[in-house]
N, C-alpha and C positions, 0 to 999 in steps of 0.2 A: 164318407159313404163311398163305397165303392160300384163301380157300374151303375150309376144310377139311371132313371129312366126320368126321360124329357119330355115336355108337353110344350110346344112352340103355338105362340096363340094369336095371331095377328089377320086381320082383314083383310090384309093384301095378299091374298094368295100366294102368287109368286114369290115375296119375301119370303111367307112360310115355307114354303117348300124348300127352295134354296137354303135357307138356313137350317133345314132338317136334312137335307142330303148334304152338307157341310159337315155336321154334326157324325150322321152315320160314318162318313169318308173317313172323320177321325176317331171311330172305332165307341160313339156313344151310343146307347138306346135312345132313338127319338122319333116323335111322331108330330104332327102339324093339325093344326083344326083352326077355324076361320070366324070364330065370334066366341062370345063369353058364355051364352046358353051352352053351345057344344063342349065348349071346356068342362064346364061344371059336369053337364052329363059325363064325359069323358075320364073326370078326376072321381067322380061318384062310381065307376065300372071298373078303374085298372089305378091302383096306387102310383101316383108320381112321386118323384121326388124331387123334382124341380121344373119349375115353369117359366118359360120366357113368356112376359105376357104384355101386349101392347095396353096402352093408355088409352088413346083414343080408337074409338071402334063401335060404328052405328048401332044402334037399339040397345046393347048393355055395352057400358065403356069398361074398361080396364080395372076401373077402383072398386065398381061393383061386384064383378067377378071376382077380385080378392078378396073382399068381404065373404062372401059366399062359399069360396073355396077356404077361407082360415077357419070359418064357422064349423067345418065338417074333416078338415085335413089339419090342423095348425101345426104339423110337423113340416108341411111342404115349405121348400124354398122358393118363394116367386122375388123374379127379378122382374122387373116393369121395364120396356121399353117405349122410348119416345123420340121421335123427330124435331118435338118444341124443346126447346133449352128455358124458358122461363114459363112455368105454368103452375097453376096451383093446384092442377092434379097429383104435379110431383110430390108437392108437400102432403097432399093427402095420403098418396100412395106410401110413404112414410109414416104417416101417423097409422096406417093399416098394416104396420108392420111386413111390408116389402124387405127383402134383403136387401135388394140394390136398385139402384137406380142407372139402367145404360141409354145413351144417345147416339140414334140412329144418323147417319151410316156409322156405324162400327167398326172396331179391325177385328176382323175374326180372330186374330192372335189373341188380341186381349179378352175376348171372351172362352177362349179356350183355358187362357190362364185363369180367369174368373172360377171357371168349372174346375180345376186343378185344385182351387184355395176351397173347394165346399167339397171334396172327396174325402 
């Protein structure tokens, strides 16, 4: 996938915006949003190739968001993010066809390497 369009979804606005800025600084087309409903609306309005999606968010968690996005955009690569190492939601994310799970805090070099393998 050449020049992927990326959406970062995390209820921690500072984290999402900084992650987005880092991706942009590395020549990726990236945007951020702060909740599941907003992510679903954004994906519906504009196709994203890759989503970085936080598992634990208020109102609509990452698993529910993943299910909804995969219904309408099954080809989208969804990489789940979590700060929790042992969590039944991680297993659910895999069952719902998440492409990868990454644990916060993560090293940006590893994420950039992961993006290179999806291109």
